[in-house]
C-alpha positions as CSV (number, residue, x, y, z in Angstrom):
1,M,69.3,55.8,-95.8
2,P,70.8,52.3,-93.9
3,S,70.6,54.3,-90.7
4,D,67.3,55.7,-91.6
5,T,65.9,52.2,-92.5
6,S,67.8,50.7,-88.6
7,S,66.5,54.3,-86.8
8,S,62.5,53.2,-88.2
9,S,62.6,50.2,-87.3
10,S,64.1,50.7,-83.8
11,S,61.5,53.1,-84.2
12,I,59.2,51.2,-84.7
13,Q,60.2,47.9,-82.0
14,S,59.4,50.6,-79.7
15,S,56.3,51.9,-80.4
16,K,55.4,48.3,-80.8
17,K,56.4,48.5,-77.4
18,K,55.1,51.3,-75.7
19,S,51.9,50.9,-78.2
20,P,48.8,50.8,-76.1
21,A,47.7,48.3,-78.9
22,E,49.7,45.8,-76.8
23,N,47.2,46.1,-73.9
24,Q,44.2,44.7,-76.8
25,Y,46.4,41.4,-75.7
26,E,46.8,42.1,-72.5
27,L,43.4,42.6,-71.6
28,P,42.3,39.0,-72.5
29,D,44.7,37.2,-70.8
30,V,43.3,39.0,-67.7
31,S,39.7,37.9,-68.1
32,N,41.4,34.5,-69.1
33,R,43.4,34.4,-66.1
34,K,40.1,35.0,-64.4
35,Q,38.5,32.7,-65.3
36,A,40.8,30.0,-64.5
37,S,42.1,31.2,-61.5
38,V,39.7,29.3,-59.8
39,K,41.5,26.2,-60.1
40,E,44.8,27.5,-58.9
41,I,42.5,29.2,-55.3
42,S,41.0,25.8,-55.0
43,I,44.9,24.1,-55.0
44,S,46.2,26.7,-52.7
45,Y,43.2,26.3,-50.3
46,L,43.9,22.6,-50.2
47,R,47.7,23.4,-50.1
48,H,47.1,25.7,-47.1
49,R,45.4,23.1,-45.6
50,L,47.7,20.1,-46.4
51,C,49.9,22.6,-44.2
52,V,48.3,23.1,-41.5
53,R,47.5,20.1,-41.6
54,E,51.0,19.2,-41.1
55,Q,51.9,21.3,-38.4
56,Y,49.3,19.7,-36.1
57,Y,50.3,16.7,-37.1
58,A,54.2,17.9,-35.6
59,R,52.4,19.7,-32.6
60,L,51.2,16.1,-31.6
61,A,53.8,14.0,-31.9
62,L,55.7,16.5,-29.5
63,V,53.2,16.7,-27.5
64,S,53.1,12.9,-27.6
65,N,56.6,12.7,-27.0
66,L,56.8,15.2,-23.8
67,M,53.8,13.1,-22.6
68,S,55.9,10.0,-22.4
69,F,59.0,11.5,-20.9
70,L,57.3,12.8,-18.2
71,A,55.0,8.9,-17.8
72,I,58.3,7.3,-17.6
73,V,60.0,9.5,-15.7
74,G,56.7,9.8,-13.3
75,V,57.2,5.9,-13.0
76,I,61.0,5.6,-12.0
77,L,60.3,8.3,-9.2
78,M,57.7,5.7,-7.9
79,I,59.9,3.0,-7.9
80,I,62.5,4.9,-6.3
81,E,60.5,6.3,-3.6
82,N,58.8,2.9,-2.8
83,E,62.3,1.5,-2.4
84,L,63.4,4.3,-0.4
85,T,60.7,3.7,2.0
86,F,60.5,-0.1,1.8
87,A,64.1,0.6,3.6
88,H,62.6,1.8,6.6
89,V,60.6,-0.2,9.2
90,N,58.3,2.5,10.1
91,N,57.1,3.0,6.1
92,K,56.7,7.0,7.0
93,D,57.8,9.6,4.8
94,T,61.8,11.2,4.0
95,K,62.4,14.3,3.0
96,V,63.7,12.6,-0.2
97,S,60.4,10.5,-0.8
98,W,58.3,13.5,-0.2
99,F,60.2,15.3,-3.1
100,L,59.8,12.6,-5.0
101,K,56.4,12.2,-4.3
102,L,55.9,15.8,-4.8
103,I,57.3,15.8,-8.5
104,I,55.2,13.2,-9.1
105,T,52.1,14.9,-7.9
106,I,53.7,17.8,-10.7
107,T,53.9,15.8,-13.6
108,P,50.7,15.6,-15.4
109,K,48.7,12.2,-15.1
110,K,45.8,13.7,-17.1
111,S,47.9,15.1,-20.5
112,P,47.5,18.0,-21.9
113,A,47.7,16.0,-25.0
114,E,44.9,13.8,-24.4
115,N,42.9,16.4,-24.1
116,Q,44.4,17.9,-27.7
117,Y,43.4,14.3,-29.1
118,E,40.0,14.7,-28.0
119,L,38.7,18.6,-28.0
120,P,39.8,18.8,-31.7
121,D,37.7,15.4,-32.3
122,V,35.1,16.3,-30.5
123,S,34.5,20.4,-31.5
124,N,34.8,19.3,-35.6
125,R,32.7,16.1,-34.8
126,K,30.2,18.9,-33.8
127,Q,30.9,21.1,-36.2
128,A,31.0,18.0,-39.1
129,S,27.5,16.2,-37.1
130,V,24.7,19.0,-37.4
131,K,23.3,17.7,-40.4
132,E,23.7,14.6,-39.0
133,I,22.3,15.0,-36.0
134,S,19.4,17.5,-37.4
135,I,18.5,14.2,-39.9
136,S,18.3,11.9,-37.4
137,Y,16.4,14.6,-35.0
138,L,13.8,14.4,-37.5
139,R,14.0,10.7,-38.5
140,H,13.0,9.9,-34.8
141,R,10.7,12.4,-34.4
142,L,9.1,10.6,-37.6
143,C,8.8,7.0,-36.0
144,V,7.5,8.6,-32.9
145,R,4.7,10.5,-35.1
146,E,4.1,6.8,-37.0
147,H,4.6,5.5,-33.4
148,Y,1.4,7.5,-32.4
149,Y,-0.5,7.6,-35.4
150,A,-0.8,3.4,-35.3
151,R,-1.7,3.8,-31.7
152,L,-4.1,6.0,-32.0
153,A,-5.3,3.8,-35.1
154,L,-5.9,0.6,-32.8
155,V,-7.5,2.2,-29.9
156,S,-10.1,4.2,-32.2
157,N,-10.8,0.8,-33.9
158,L,-11.0,-0.8,-30.4
159,M,-13.1,1.8,-29.7
160,S,-15.5,1.7,-32.8
161,F,-15.7,-2.4,-32.5
162,L,-16.7,-1.8,-28.5
163,A,-19.6,1.2,-29.9
164,I,-20.7,-1.1,-32.3
165,V,-21.0,-4.7,-29.8
166,G,-22.9,-2.1,-27.5
167,V,-25.7,-0.9,-29.9
168,T,-26.2,-4.5,-31.3
169,L,-26.8,-6.1,-27.7
170,M,-29.1,-3.2,-26.8
171,I,-30.8,-4.0,-29.5
172,I,-30.8,-7.6,-29.1
173,E,-31.9,-6.4,-25.7
174,N,-34.8,-4.6,-26.5
175,E,-36.2,-7.4,-28.8
176,L,-35.5,-9.5,-26.3
177,T,-37.9,-7.5,-23.5
178,F,-40.6,-6.4,-26.8
179,A,-41.1,-9.8,-26.5
180,H,-42.7,-9.7,-23.4
181,V,-45.7,-7.5,-22.6
182,N,-45.2,-6.0,-19.1
183,N,-41.8,-4.9,-20.5
184,K,-40.0,-5.9,-17.2
185,D,-36.3,-7.7,-17.2
186,T,-35.8,-11.1,-18.2
187,K,-32.7,-13.2,-17.0
188,V,-31.0,-13.3,-20.0
189,S,-31.7,-9.1,-21.0
190,W,-30.5,-8.6,-17.6
191,F,-27.1,-10.4,-18.5
192,L,-27.0,-7.9,-21.8
193,K,-27.2,-5.1,-20.3
194,L,-24.6,-5.9,-17.7
195,I,-22.5,-6.2,-20.8
196,I,-23.1,-3.4,-22.4
197,T,-22.3,-1.4,-18.9
198,I,-18.8,-3.6,-18.7
199,T,-18.4,-2.1,-22.2
200,T,-19.6,1.3,-21.9
201,V,-17.4,1.1,-19.0
202,I,-14.3,0.3,-21.0
203,L,-15.2,2.7,-23.9
204,L,-15.1,5.5,-21.4
205,V,-11.4,4.6,-20.6
206,L,-10.3,4.2,-24.2
207,I,-12.4,7.5,-24.7
208,F,-9.6,9.1,-22.3
209,Y,-6.5,7.3,-23.8
210,Y,-7.5,7.9,-27.0
211,H,-7.4,12.1,-26.1
212,Y,-4.0,12.1,-24.0
213,L,-2.6,10.3,-26.9
214,D,-4.1,13.3,-28.6
215,M,-3.0,15.5,-26.8
216,S,1.1,14.3,-27.2
217,L,0.4,14.4,-30.1
218,Y,-0.9,17.2,-30.4
219,S,2.7,18.3,-28.4
220,L,4.6,16.0,-30.5
221,R,4.1,18.0,-33.8
222,N,4.6,21.4,-32.3
223,T,7.8,21.0,-29.9
224,L,6.5,20.9,-26.6
225,E,7.4,20.1,-23.3
226,D,4.2,19.0,-22.0
227,W,1.3,17.6,-23.4
228,R,-0.9,19.5,-21.1
229,V,-0.4,22.9,-22.8
230,E,-3.2,21.7,-25.2
231,L,-5.4,21.0,-22.5
232,T,-7.9,24.2,-23.0
233,N,-11.5,24.7,-22.9
234,N,-12.5,23.7,-26.1
235,K,-10.9,20.3,-25.7
236,I,-12.3,19.3,-22.0
237,L,-16.3,20.5,-23.6
238,L,-15.5,18.0,-26.7
239,I,-13.9,15.7,-24.1
240,I,-17.0,16.0,-21.8
241,L,-19.2,15.8,-24.8
242,E,-17.7,12.1,-26.1
243,I,-18.1,11.0,-22.2
244,S,-21.7,12.7,-22.3
245,I,-22.8,10.7,-25.6
246,C,-20.8,7.5,-24.5
247,A,-22.0,6.9,-21.4
248,V,-25.8,6.6,-22.4
249,H,-26.7,3.4,-22.0
250,P,-29.9,1.3,-20.0
251,M,-27.9,-0.1,-17.3
252,P,-28.9,-3.3,-15.3
253,R,-31.1,-3.1,-12.0
254,S,-32.5,-5.5,-9.5
255,Y,-32.2,-9.1,-10.7
256,P,-35.4,-10.3,-11.5
257,Q,-36.1,-13.2,-9.6
258,L,-39.7,-14.0,-11.4
259,D,-39.9,-16.5,-13.5
260,P,-40.5,-15.3,-17.3
261,E,-43.0,-17.6,-18.2
262,K,-45.3,-17.2,-15.1
263,L,-44.7,-13.4,-15.0
264,N,-46.0,-13.3,-18.9
265,S,-49.4,-14.7,-17.7
266,T,-49.6,-12.7,-15.6
267,S,-48.8,-9.4,-17.4
268,I,-51.3,-10.9,-19.9
269,E,-54.2,-10.9,-17.7
270,S,-53.7,-7.5,-15.5
271,D,-53.4,-6.3,-19.7
272,S,-56.9,-7.6,-20.2
273,S,-58.5,-4.4,-18.5
274,S,-55.9,-2.3,-19.2
275,P,-56.7,0.6,-22.0
276,N,-55.6,-0.4,-25.2
277,L,-53.6,2.8,-26.1
278,Y,-49.8,4.2,-24.2
279,S,-50.1,8.3,-23.6
280,L,-48.1,9.7,-26.4
281,S,-45.0,10.8,-23.4
282,Y,-44.4,6.8,-22.7
283,T,-41.7,5.9,-24.0
284,A,-39.7,2.8,-22.1
285,V,-36.8,2.9,-20.0
286,D,-34.1,1.0,-21.9
287,V,-35.2,2.7,-25.1
288,G,-35.0,6.1,-24.2
289,L,-31.7,4.8,-23.0
290,G,-31.0,2.8,-26.1
291,L,-31.4,5.2,-28.8
292,P,-28.8,7.9,-28.0
293,M,-26.1,4.7,-28.4
294,F,-26.6,5.1,-32.0
295,L,-24.6,8.2,-31.8
296,R,-22.4,6.4,-30.7
297,L,-21.0,5.2,-34.3
298,Y,-19.5,8.9,-34.9
299,L,-16.2,6.8,-33.6
300,L,-16.7,4.6,-37.0
301,G,-15.3,8.3,-39.0
302,R,-13.0,8.5,-36.1
303,S,-11.3,5.2,-37.8
304,I,-11.7,5.7,-41.1
305,M,-10.0,8.9,-40.6
306,L,-7.2,7.5,-39.0
307,H,-6.6,4.9,-41.4
308,S,-6.6,7.3,-43.7
309,H,-3.4,7.8,-46.1
310,V,-4.2,11.5,-46.1
311,I,-4.0,11.7,-42.8
312,R,-0.5,9.3,-42.1
313,D,1.2,10.9,-44.9
314,I,3.8,13.6,-44.0
315,S,3.5,15.2,-47.2
316,L,0.3,15.6,-48.2
317,R,-0.2,17.4,-45.1
318,S,2.9,19.6,-45.3
319,L,1.4,20.3,-48.7
320,G,-1.9,21.3,-46.6
321,Y,-0.6,23.0,-43.6
322,L,2.0,25.7,-46.3
323,N,-1.7,26.3,-48.4
324,K,-3.7,27.0,-45.6
325,V,-6.0,24.2,-45.6
326,S,-6.2,21.8,-41.8
327,I,-6.6,18.8,-42.8
328,D,-9.7,17.1,-41.0
329,Y,-12.4,15.1,-40.5
330,F,-14.5,17.4,-43.1
331,Y,-12.0,17.1,-45.3
332,I,-11.8,13.3,-45.0
333,I,-15.8,13.3,-45.5
334,K,-15.2,16.0,-48.7
335,T,-12.6,13.6,-50.1
336,F,-14.3,10.9,-50.0
337,L,-17.9,13.0,-51.9
338,E,-15.6,13.8,-54.5
339,Q,-13.7,10.3,-54.8
340,W,-16.8,7.9,-54.4
341,P,-19.8,10.3,-54.1
342,R,-22.6,7.0,-55.0
343,R,-20.7,4.8,-52.7
344,C,-20.9,6.4,-49.6
345,L,-24.7,8.0,-50.2
346,I,-25.7,4.1,-50.8
347,T,-23.6,3.2,-47.5
348,F,-25.2,6.6,-45.2
349,C,-28.4,6.0,-47.0
350,I,-28.3,2.3,-46.2
351,I,-27.2,2.9,-42.4
352,V,-29.8,5.4,-41.6
353,F,-33.0,3.1,-43.5
354,F,-32.1,0.8,-40.8
355,I,-31.9,3.0,-37.5
356,G,-34.5,4.6,-38.2
357,S,-36.7,1.7,-39.0
358,W,-36.0,0.1,-35.6
359,S,-36.0,3.7,-34.0
360,L,-39.3,4.0,-35.0
361,R,-40.6,-0.1,-33.9
362,A,-39.0,1.0,-31.0
363,C,-41.0,4.6,-30.6
364,D,-44.4,3.7,-31.7
365,Y,-46.7,1.2,-30.8
366,T,-49.9,0.3,-32.9
367,T,-53.7,-0.1,-31.1
368,A,-52.8,-3.9,-29.0
369,R,-50.0,-2.1,-27.6
370,E,-47.8,-4.0,-29.6
371,H,-44.5,-2.1,-31.4
372,L,-44.7,-1.7,-34.9
373,S,-43.9,-4.6,-36.9
374,M,-40.3,-4.2,-39.0
375,L,-41.6,-4.1,-42.6
376,E,-44.3,-0.8,-41.5
377,S,-41.1,0.7,-39.1
378,M,-39.5,0.2,-43.1
379,W,-42.3,1.7,-44.9
380,L,-43.0,4.6,-42.5
381,F,-39.2,5.2,-42.5
382,I,-39.8,5.6,-46.5
383,T,-43.0,7.6,-46.7
384,T,-41.3,10.6,-44.4
385,F,-37.6,10.0,-45.9
386,T,-38.6,11.1,-49.1
387,T,-41.5,13.5,-47.6
388,I,-44.5,11.7,-49.2
389,G,-46.6,10.9,-46.2
390,Y,-49.7,8.9,-47.5
391,G,-50.9,8.8,-43.5
392,D,-51.8,5.4,-43.6
393,L,-49.0,4.9,-40.6
394,Y,-47.9,7.5,-38.5
395,P,-45.8,8.3,-35.2
396,S,-48.1,7.5,-31.5
397,T,-45.6,9.3,-29.5
398,Y,-43.8,12.1,-29.5
399,C,-40.4,10.2,-29.5
400,G,-41.5,9.0,-32.7
401,R,-42.7,11.8,-33.9
402,G,-39.2,12.9,-32.9
403,I,-37.6,10.5,-34.8
404,A,-40.1,11.3,-37.4
405,T,-38.5,14.8,-38.3
406,I,-34.9,14.1,-37.6
407,I,-35.9,11.8,-41.0
408,G,-37.6,14.2,-42.9
409,L,-34.5,16.5,-42.4
410,I,-31.8,13.8,-43.5
411,G,-34.1,12.9,-46.4
412,L,-34.2,16.7,-47.5
413,L,-30.6,17.0,-47.7
414,L,-29.4,14.0,-48.8
415,S,-32.0,14.9,-51.6
416,A,-30.2,18.2,-52.0
417,I,-26.5,16.0,-52.0
418,L,-28.0,13.7,-54.7
419,I,-29.1,15.8,-57.2
420,A,-25.7,18.1,-57.0
421,I,-23.8,15.0,-57.2
422,L,-25.9,13.9,-60.0
423,T,-26.0,17.3,-61.7
424,Q,-21.9,17.6,-61.4
425,K,-22.0,13.9,-63.1
426,L,-24.5,14.9,-65.5
427,F,-21.5,17.9,-66.9
428,L,-19.6,16.5,-69.7
429,T,-16.2,16.8,-69.5
430,R,-13.5,18.9,-71.5
431,E,-12.8,16.5,-73.9
432,E,-16.9,15.4,-74.6
433,K,-17.9,19.3,-74.8
434,Y,-14.7,20.1,-77.2
435,V,-16.4,16.7,-79.0
436,H,-19.4,18.1,-79.1
437,T,-18.4,21.5,-79.7
438,F,-17.0,20.0,-83.0
439,V,-20.5,18.4,-84.1
440,L,-22.3,21.8,-83.9
441,N,-19.3,24.0,-85.6
442,T,-19.5,21.7,-88.1
443,Q,-23.1,21.4,-88.7
444,L,-23.6,25.2,-88.5
445,E,-20.6,25.7,-90.7
446,K,-23.0,23.4,-93.5
447,K,-26.3,25.5,-93.3
448,R,-23.6,27.9,-93.3
449,K,-23.0,27.4,-97.0
450,N,-26.7,26.3,-98.0
451,Q,-28.1,29.4,-97.1
452,A,-24.8,31.7,-98.6
453,A,-25.0,29.4,-101.8
454,N,-29.4,30.2,-101.1
455,V,-28.6,33.9,-100.9
456,I,-26.6,33.5,-104.3
457,K,-29.1,31.7,-105.9
458,F,-32.1,33.9,-105.5
459,V,-29.5,37.0,-106.1
460,I,-29.3,35.5,-109.6
461,K,-32.9,35.1,-110.2
462,L,-33.8,38.7,-109.5
463,W,-31.1,39.7,-111.9
464,Y,-33.1,37.5,-114.6
465,L,-36.6,38.7,-113.6
466,K,-35.0,42.4,-113.2
467,R,-34.3,41.2,-117.7
468,R,-37.1,40.4,-118.1
469,N,-39.2,43.7,-117.1
470,K,-40.6,41.4,-114.1
471,S,-39.4,43.6,-111.0
472,S,-43.5,44.5,-110.3
473,S,-44.1,40.5,-110.6
474,I,-45.5,38.5,-107.4
475,E,-42.7,36.4,-108.1
476,Y,-39.9,38.5,-107.8
477,L,-41.5,40.2,-104.4
478,L,-41.4,35.9,-103.5
479,T,-38.0,36.4,-104.3
480,Q,-36.7,39.3,-102.5
481,R,-38.6,38.1,-99.5
482,K,-36.8,34.8,-99.4
483,I,-32.7,36.4,-99.9
484,F,-34.0,38.6,-96.8
485,R,-34.7,35.1,-95.0
486,S,-31.7,33.7,-96.0
487,I,-29.4,36.6,-95.0
488,Y,-31.6,36.9,-91.8
489,H,-30.3,32.4,-91.3
490,L,-26.4,33.3,-92.4
491,Q,-25.7,36.4,-89.7
492,K,-28.4,34.2,-86.8
493,I,-26.0,30.8,-87.8
494,R,-22.6,33.2,-87.5
495,Q,-24.2,34.7,-84.5
496,D,-24.6,30.6,-83.1
497,Q,-20.9,30.0,-84.2
498,R,-19.3,32.8,-82.2
499,N,-21.7,31.9,-79.2
500,L,-20.7,28.2,-79.5
501,I,-16.6,29.3,-79.6
502,D,-17.0,31.5,-76.3
503,S,-19.1,28.9,-74.8
504,C,-16.5,26.4,-75.4
505,V,-14.1,28.2,-73.6
506,N,-13.7,27.9,-69.7
507,L,-11.2,29.1,-66.5
508,T,-9.4,25.6,-67.4
509,D,-8.6,26.7,-70.7
510,V,-8.2,31.1,-69.9
511,M,-6.0,29.3,-67.2
512,T,-3.7,27.0,-69.9
513,I,-3.6,29.6,-72.0
514,H,-2.1,32.3,-69.6
515,R,0.2,29.3,-68.1
516,D,1.3,29.5,-71.2
517,T,1.4,32.6,-72.4
518,S,4.3,33.3,-69.3
519,V,6.5,30.5,-70.2
520,Q,6.6,32.3,-73.2
521,T,7.0,35.6,-72.5
522,R,9.4,34.3,-69.5
523,E,11.6,32.4,-72.8
524,T,11.8,35.2,-74.4
525,V,12.9,37.3,-71.5
526,Q,15.5,35.8,-71.1
527,Q,16.3,35.4,-75.1
528,I,16.3,39.5,-75.3
529,V,19.1,39.3,-72.6
530,I,21.1,36.6,-73.8
531,I,20.5,38.5,-77.1
532,K,21.5,41.9,-75.0
533,N,25.0,40.4,-73.6
534,D,25.9,39.5,-77.5
535,I,25.4,42.7,-78.3
536,K,27.7,44.3,-75.4
537,K,29.8,42.0,-76.3
538,I,30.0,42.6,-80.0
539,E,30.5,45.9,-79.3
540,E,33.6,45.5,-76.8
541,E,34.9,43.7,-80.0
542,L,34.1,46.8,-82.4
543,K,35.9,48.6,-80.2
544,N,38.6,46.9,-79.9
545,I,39.0,46.5,-83.9
546,N,38.5,50.5,-84.2
547,Y,41.2,51.3,-81.9
548,C,43.9,48.1,-83.5
549,M,42.6,50.1,-86.7
550,N,43.9,53.7,-85.2
551,T,46.6,52.1,-83.9
552,L,48.0,50.8,-87.4
553,Q,47.0,54.1,-89.2
554,N,48.7,55.9,-86.9
555,T,51.6,53.5,-87.0
556,L,51.1,53.4,-91.0
557,N,51.5,57.5,-91.2
558,I,55.0,57.1,-89.1
559,L,56.3,54.9,-91.5
560,L,55.2,56.9,-94.4
561,D,56.5,61.0,-92.3
562,R,60.0,59.2,-91.8
563,A,60.5,57.1,-95.3
564,T,59.6,60.7,-97.4
565,K,62.4,62.8,-95.0
């Protein structure tokens, strides 16, 4: 029996050694090794890099020693060769000196070791500085871009200033001319026209310079080598249009030689025999050349655009490019109308009011061949702008009628914009709409409860009348009518409540619900994936437990068989 027990114990040990259950303990070790081998791999990689680094340093030291040896040998041979040459009076080469020079020439003056120091460093620098070079390049491009924007803003400010100065001087010059009946130049008006001409020439030069900067900025943004690539037909037409708009101005004619007082006296005498009215097509030359100068005020809009943070901010422009939104002048106008609608409309209406009033004064005349006063022009502007037209004042020339037509069209456009803005302002906000809906729902709930109570009350009354055998009485019929009316009102109140809930839900709420639902769905999917992974792990553990139990059962069966023998 002891022999049997020893043999059984040895068989158990052998079965334990050869048992596949041992793999159950080995597999986690392998997985742990795989999970833990990341640090070992990184350490071995660093050790390999250090070994390679030591090899490079050893090679560098060897090459440096060779360089030093060759340098010393070259210097010694140079000294010996020169001493041999000094020993001869004619200072000519001997065979020995010639061979020494040949050896010195063969020894490298620029050792390859220097290149070995330089080339790896340069290559490493090139490999390591790609990000630094790209970042510095982008920083340089952004700095140049800001520089161009600053110059564009400065040039645009100068252009706006010159445009305002020119328009102001034009108005002053025409007012001085209106004060004289003969409408001829005086010395002051002549000098004012000369200043207007000088400012116009400077303005035209600045327009060319502005477009040059604009095309340079375009070439910088699109990494073009030459700014003339952007000089397309549309760009040329735009430049020509701006030049034609800004070039029109009242030009100085011949220098006035007559005295203004004599000129006024003679003109008054001559006008006494002239007809009282001008023809419909009559317009003074200075007025006809001065009115188009108001078109220069578009330069103010350009200056405002260049000073806007939307244009200067690179992040906003990048966001616009990604969403295919062009950040231009019309976009800036829309943003201003969205942010400050009343301020923009009031400013625009005031500017149009004064420009239109003065234009009507400059174009229209009274029966005494005098221009309209400013107050009368303002009244005519208001009646034309509001499309009322009382008829007490009306334009008497073609120029005035054209100005009145433009004023009427602007009035219609601004009226439509004003109505749209007022409609938008009268809308309830989301919070106000929720409060209003809650109040209405509370009132409807009270009405519903009252009508429900009325239905119950009238039903009880009908039951009471039936018990008293009054089903054919008028009171019974009136009670039935009241029941039906209460039921009808109750149904109507419920329908109103449903409609109120539907009207409260707008597109914003739908988008919010959709977004929240999407987030919850995504989280649910992630949780389901995690649960599936956990289930797989549990299945693997159950398989391992089943395998261990089978192995243990087989081992116990073997032991029982041997014990019975």
